[in-house]
C-alpha positions as CSV (number, residue, x, y, z in Angstrom):
1,M,103.8,0.7,5.8
2,N,107.1,0.1,7.2
3,T,110.4,1.0,5.1
4,K,112.0,-2.7,5.4
5,A,108.4,-3.9,3.8
6,L,108.4,-1.4,1.3
7,F,111.9,-1.8,0.2
8,G,110.8,-5.7,-0.3
9,I,107.9,-4.9,-2.5
10,M,110.6,-2.3,-4.7
11,V,112.9,-5.3,-4.7
12,L,110.5,-8.0,-6.2
13,S,108.9,-5.3,-8.7
14,L,112.2,-4.8,-9.8
15,T,113.3,-8.5,-10.2
16,A,109.5,-8.8,-12.6
17,A,109.8,-6.3,-14.4
18,H,113.6,-6.5,-15.0
19,P,115.1,-9.8,-14.5
20,E,118.0,-9.0,-16.2
21,A,118.8,-6.4,-14.0
22,V,119.0,-8.9,-11.0
23,L,120.9,-11.7,-13.0
24,A,123.6,-8.8,-14.0
25,Q,124.6,-8.7,-10.6
26,A,125.3,-12.3,-10.1
27,P,129.4,-12.8,-10.0
28,A,130.7,-13.8,-13.2
29,P,133.2,-17.0,-13.5
30,K,136.7,-16.7,-12.3
31,P,138.2,-16.3,-15.8
32,V,140.9,-19.8,-16.3
33,N,143.8,-19.6,-18.8
34,L,144.8,-23.6,-19.9
35,A,146.9,-24.8,-22.0
36,L,145.8,-28.1,-24.3
37,G,148.5,-30.3,-25.4
38,S,147.8,-31.0,-29.3
39,V,149.9,-32.3,-31.5
40,S,151.5,-30.5,-34.4
41,S,150.0,-28.6,-36.9
42,S,150.8,-30.9,-40.2
43,S,148.9,-33.7,-38.3
44,G,145.0,-34.3,-39.4
45,V,144.3,-34.4,-35.7
46,Y,145.2,-30.3,-35.1
47,A,141.8,-29.9,-35.9
48,F,140.1,-30.8,-33.2
49,A,142.6,-29.3,-31.2
50,V,142.0,-26.0,-32.8
51,S,137.9,-26.7,-32.7
52,L,137.9,-27.9,-28.9
53,S,139.7,-24.7,-28.1
54,N,137.1,-22.3,-30.3
55,V,134.4,-24.0,-29.4
56,V,135.2,-23.5,-25.3
57,R,136.0,-20.1,-25.4
58,K,132.9,-19.3,-27.4
59,Y,130.5,-21.4,-24.9
60,D,132.3,-20.1,-22.7
61,P,134.4,-16.9,-22.4
62,G,136.1,-17.0,-19.0
63,V,137.4,-20.0,-20.1
64,N,140.8,-19.1,-22.7
65,V,142.2,-22.1,-23.9
66,T,145.7,-22.3,-25.6
67,A,146.7,-24.7,-28.6
68,V,150.3,-25.8,-27.4
69,E,151.9,-28.0,-30.1
70,G,153.9,-30.9,-29.1
71,G,154.3,-35.0,-29.1
72,G,151.6,-38.0,-28.1
73,G,150.2,-38.7,-25.3
74,F,152.6,-40.0,-22.7
75,D,154.7,-36.6,-23.5
76,H,151.3,-34.5,-22.7
77,A,151.3,-36.2,-19.5
78,K,154.5,-35.8,-18.6
79,L,154.5,-32.1,-19.3
80,M,151.1,-32.5,-17.2
81,K,153.0,-33.5,-14.3
82,Q,155.5,-30.9,-14.8
83,G,152.7,-28.3,-14.1
84,V,153.3,-26.8,-18.1
85,L,149.7,-28.9,-19.6
86,D,146.5,-27.9,-17.9
87,W,145.0,-30.7,-20.7
88,S,145.8,-33.1,-23.8
89,I,143.9,-34.5,-26.8
90,S,146.0,-37.4,-26.9
91,G,144.4,-39.8,-24.2
92,S,143.2,-43.1,-23.6
93,P,142.2,-45.9,-20.6
94,A,145.5,-46.9,-21.8
95,V,147.8,-44.1,-21.6
96,V,146.0,-43.3,-18.3
97,A,146.8,-46.7,-16.8
98,A,150.2,-46.7,-17.4
99,V,150.5,-43.5,-15.9
100,A,149.0,-43.8,-13.1
101,K,150.9,-47.2,-12.4
102,G,154.0,-45.4,-13.8
103,E,154.7,-48.4,-16.3
104,G,155.5,-48.4,-19.8
105,N,156.6,-45.4,-21.7
106,F,155.6,-43.5,-18.0
107,K,158.2,-45.9,-15.9
108,K,161.0,-43.8,-15.6
109,E,158.4,-40.4,-14.2
110,G,157.0,-42.6,-11.9
111,P,153.3,-43.3,-11.0
112,W,151.3,-40.4,-11.3
113,E,147.5,-41.0,-10.1
114,P,146.2,-37.6,-10.6
115,V,145.5,-38.3,-14.4
116,R,142.0,-38.4,-15.1
117,L,140.4,-39.3,-18.7
118,M,137.5,-36.4,-20.0
119,F,135.7,-36.7,-23.2
120,M,136.0,-38.5,-26.6
121,R,138.4,-37.6,-29.3
122,N,137.4,-40.5,-32.0
123,V,137.6,-44.3,-32.0
124,N,141.5,-44.7,-33.2
125,V,143.3,-46.8,-35.4
126,S,147.0,-47.9,-35.3
127,R,147.1,-47.8,-39.2
128,I,150.0,-49.4,-41.4
129,Y,150.8,-47.7,-44.4
130,V,153.0,-48.6,-46.7
131,R,154.6,-47.9,-50.3
132,A,152.2,-49.3,-52.7
133,D,154.8,-49.7,-55.0
134,I,157.1,-51.7,-52.8
135,A,154.0,-53.5,-51.6
136,K,153.5,-54.7,-55.2
137,K,156.9,-55.6,-56.0
138,E,158.2,-57.1,-52.2
139,N,154.7,-58.7,-52.5
140,I,153.9,-57.0,-48.7
141,R,150.2,-58.3,-47.4
142,S,150.6,-58.3,-43.6
143,W,153.1,-57.9,-40.3
144,A,154.9,-60.2,-40.7
145,D,156.1,-59.4,-44.4
146,L,157.5,-56.6,-42.9
147,N,160.3,-58.5,-41.4
148,G,164.4,-57.4,-42.2
149,K,162.2,-53.8,-43.1
150,R,163.3,-50.8,-42.5
151,F,160.1,-48.9,-40.6
152,A,158.8,-46.3,-39.0
153,P,156.7,-47.3,-35.9
154,G,154.8,-43.6,-35.1
155,I,156.0,-40.7,-33.6
156,P,157.9,-41.2,-29.6
157,G,156.2,-40.7,-26.7
158,T,152.9,-42.1,-28.2
159,R,150.6,-45.4,-27.4
160,D,150.6,-46.2,-31.0
161,M,154.7,-46.3,-31.3
162,Q,155.0,-48.2,-28.3
163,R,152.3,-50.9,-29.2
164,A,154.1,-51.4,-32.8
165,M,157.4,-51.7,-30.9
166,E,156.1,-54.3,-28.7
167,A,154.1,-56.2,-31.3
168,N,157.5,-56.6,-33.2
169,K,159.6,-57.9,-29.8
170,L,156.9,-60.3,-28.8
171,L,155.5,-61.7,-32.3
172,G,159.4,-61.9,-33.4
173,T,159.1,-60.1,-36.6
174,G,162.1,-58.4,-37.0
175,I,161.4,-55.2,-37.9
176,L,163.8,-52.8,-38.3
177,M,162.3,-50.0,-36.2
178,T,163.3,-46.0,-36.1
179,P,160.9,-44.1,-33.9
180,G,160.9,-40.1,-35.8
181,S,158.6,-37.5,-35.7
182,L,156.0,-37.4,-38.0
183,D,157.8,-35.1,-40.1
184,D,160.7,-36.5,-40.6
185,S,159.0,-40.2,-41.2
186,T,157.2,-38.8,-44.0
187,R,160.2,-37.8,-45.8
188,R,162.1,-40.9,-45.5
189,L,159.0,-42.6,-46.7
190,K,158.7,-40.8,-50.0
191,E,162.5,-40.9,-50.7
192,G,162.5,-44.4,-50.4
193,G,164.6,-45.1,-46.9
194,Y,161.5,-46.3,-44.9
195,V,158.9,-49.4,-46.5
196,G,156.6,-47.8,-44.2
197,M,154.8,-46.2,-41.2
198,L,152.8,-46.2,-38.8
199,K,150.5,-43.2,-37.8
200,G,146.7,-43.3,-35.8
201,S,144.3,-42.4,-37.8
202,P,140.4,-42.3,-38.5
203,H,138.6,-46.1,-38.4
204,D,137.1,-45.4,-41.9
205,R,139.8,-43.0,-44.0
206,F,143.4,-42.1,-44.1
207,D,145.2,-39.2,-41.0
208,T,145.0,-36.5,-43.2
209,G,149.0,-36.2,-43.2
210,M,149.1,-39.4,-44.7
211,F,146.6,-38.8,-47.6
212,E,149.1,-35.6,-48.5
213,T,151.8,-38.1,-48.6
214,H,149.5,-40.4,-50.5
215,Y,149.1,-38.1,-53.3
216,G,152.8,-37.7,-53.9
217,T,153.3,-41.3,-53.6
218,P,150.7,-44.2,-53.8
219,L,150.0,-46.3,-50.1
220,T,148.6,-48.9,-49.5
221,V,147.3,-50.4,-46.0
222,I,148.4,-53.8,-44.3
223,G,146.9,-55.3,-40.8
224,F,147.6,-58.7,-38.4
225,S,147.0,-61.7,-38.7
226,K,144.2,-63.4,-36.4
227,A,146.9,-65.0,-34.8
228,E,148.7,-62.2,-34.5
229,S,145.9,-60.5,-32.5
230,D,144.7,-63.1,-30.6
231,K,148.7,-63.2,-29.3
232,L,149.0,-59.6,-28.5
233,S,145.9,-59.1,-27.0
234,A,145.9,-62.1,-24.3
235,Q,149.5,-61.0,-23.5
236,D,147.7,-57.1,-23.2
237,P,143.8,-56.9,-23.0
238,L,144.2,-53.3,-23.5
239,N,145.5,-53.8,-27.1
240,T,142.3,-54.2,-28.9
241,F,141.5,-54.6,-32.5
242,T,139.3,-54.3,-35.1
243,N,138.2,-55.5,-38.0
244,T,138.0,-53.9,-41.2
245,K,136.0,-54.6,-43.6
246,A,137.1,-55.2,-47.5
247,G,136.4,-51.6,-48.9
248,G,136.3,-49.9,-45.5
249,I,139.3,-47.5,-46.1
250,R,137.9,-44.9,-47.9
251,E,141.2,-44.2,-50.2
252,L,141.7,-47.9,-50.8
253,S,138.2,-49.4,-52.0
254,T,139.7,-52.6,-53.1
255,V,141.9,-52.7,-50.0
256,G,140.5,-55.5,-47.2
257,P,139.4,-56.9,-45.1
258,L,141.9,-56.2,-42.5
259,I,142.8,-56.9,-38.6
260,E,144.2,-53.5,-37.3
261,M,145.1,-52.3,-34.1
262,S,142.2,-50.0,-32.5
263,S,141.6,-48.0,-29.2
264,A,139.5,-45.0,-28.2
265,V,141.3,-42.0,-28.1
266,M,140.4,-39.3,-25.5
267,T,140.7,-35.8,-23.8
268,M,143.0,-36.2,-20.3
269,S,143.7,-33.6,-17.9
270,S,144.4,-34.3,-13.6
271,S,142.5,-33.7,-10.8
272,R,144.8,-30.5,-10.3
273,M,142.5,-28.8,-12.9
274,S,139.5,-28.0,-10.8
275,Q,135.6,-30.0,-10.5
276,E,134.1,-26.2,-11.8
277,T,136.7,-25.7,-14.5
278,G,136.0,-29.2,-15.6
279,Y,132.6,-29.3,-15.7
280,R,132.7,-25.7,-17.3
281,I,134.6,-27.3,-19.8
282,M,132.6,-30.2,-20.5
283,K,129.0,-27.8,-20.9
284,A,130.7,-25.8,-23.0
285,V,131.9,-29.2,-25.3
286,N,128.4,-30.6,-25.1
287,Q,127.3,-26.8,-26.4
288,G,129.7,-26.7,-29.3
289,W,130.1,-30.6,-30.2
290,K,128.2,-30.6,-33.4
291,E,130.4,-27.7,-34.8
292,I,134.0,-29.9,-33.5
293,G,132.5,-32.5,-35.3
294,E,131.8,-30.2,-38.5
295,A,135.6,-29.5,-37.9
296,F,136.7,-33.0,-37.5
297,A,135.0,-35.6,-39.1
298,P,136.4,-38.2,-36.9
299,S,134.2,-37.0,-33.7
300,A,130.9,-36.6,-35.8
301,G,128.2,-38.9,-34.9
302,L,130.1,-39.7,-31.7
303,Q,128.5,-39.1,-28.4
304,P,131.4,-36.8,-26.3
305,V,130.3,-38.6,-22.7
306,E,128.2,-42.0,-23.5
307,D,131.0,-43.3,-25.7
308,A,133.9,-42.6,-23.4
309,F,132.2,-44.4,-21.1
310,A,131.4,-47.0,-23.2
311,H,135.1,-47.7,-24.7
312,T,137.3,-47.7,-21.0
313,P,137.6,-50.7,-20.1
314,E,137.3,-52.2,-16.2
315,I,140.9,-51.3,-15.1
316,K,141.5,-50.0,-11.6
317,G,142.5,-46.6,-11.0
318,V,141.6,-45.5,-14.2
319,Y,138.9,-42.7,-13.3
320,F,137.3,-39.4,-15.1
321,H,137.2,-36.0,-14.2
322,A,135.2,-35.1,-11.2
323,G,133.6,-31.7,-13.5
324,V,132.8,-34.6,-16.0
325,I,131.6,-36.8,-13.4
326,Q,129.0,-33.7,-12.4
327,F,128.0,-33.0,-16.1
328,A,127.2,-36.3,-16.5
329,K,125.0,-36.9,-13.5
330,E,123.1,-33.7,-14.2
331,A,122.5,-35.0,-18.0
332,G,120.9,-37.6,-16.9
333,I,124.2,-40.4,-18.2
334,K,124.5,-43.2,-16.1
335,V,128.3,-43.5,-14.5
336,P,129.6,-46.3,-13.7
337,E,131.0,-46.0,-9.9
338,R,134.6,-47.2,-11.0
339,L,134.8,-44.1,-12.8
340,I,134.1,-41.6,-10.2
341,P,137.6,-39.9,-9.1
342,P,138.1,-40.0,-5.4
343,E,138.0,-36.1,-5.5
344,Y,134.3,-36.0,-6.5
345,K,131.9,-33.9,-5.1
346,G,128.2,-34.2,-5.3
347,P,125.8,-36.9,-5.5
348,R,126.9,-40.9,-6.2
């Protein structure tokens, strides 16, 4: 037997007896450091950012994620465009559509096509919280009853604030809108400077920060009339609404039914993030999704990719990250052709 053949037999024997020795020689994936756009630590949504960062690091130690506190979806998109952030927990089909086209809160920055959706965070409601004592005294039962009153429409740079401002304008409600930070808005609400405020919340419960406010300053929730919601949806198909049944809000068992603004909230990134990195993130998230749901209840029960695809309306130019598409294809998840970005490399 010649030397070459003998060497081959030795390699095969080593592989059979100690496969880990061969696997150990495989090159490790290149380490990646990523900055994740998060909300303020005072918000209940912050738990999602923390658990997401931990899960990715746990199931792919080569991907180091650092959560960076900041504003909302549009602010994060601006920082992504500037290269400060790599991805964000505060995206949606509406945000991505506006960023890609350079519309709404992204008009000043101009179109930025590279923006991409990734996977679900939760189904969000743009909830209208009102001080219970003022609501009772002044008979505030719906959006129209806020006419002439001082109200905080949400955090600057968020889709929630944009929708509230547009609703006030289109419906001619005449609400005195005062945008501000979450801390400032809740402080003014407690002091009586504002009658209410809008805050993105899980569909069936208070936002954690608003629950803390409710503990010391009792709150109630109001919604829109059907005529108002129909008019807003007709003007913008992305302005979706949900029917909250009576008792459908855990903290307010006697309130409802209500018509509330709704949207699917997802993570987002851009095509600047490589397909490989996006794929690695998606694999880690899929492995740790249960853990994310345990840390952030609104994510529990959702399918991170399937539900993200299902909640994305047919809007031209709205794509998912190539790495997410690769993961979905390998997992046997049906991928709508319209959601596949031009940079995706793999089977269609």
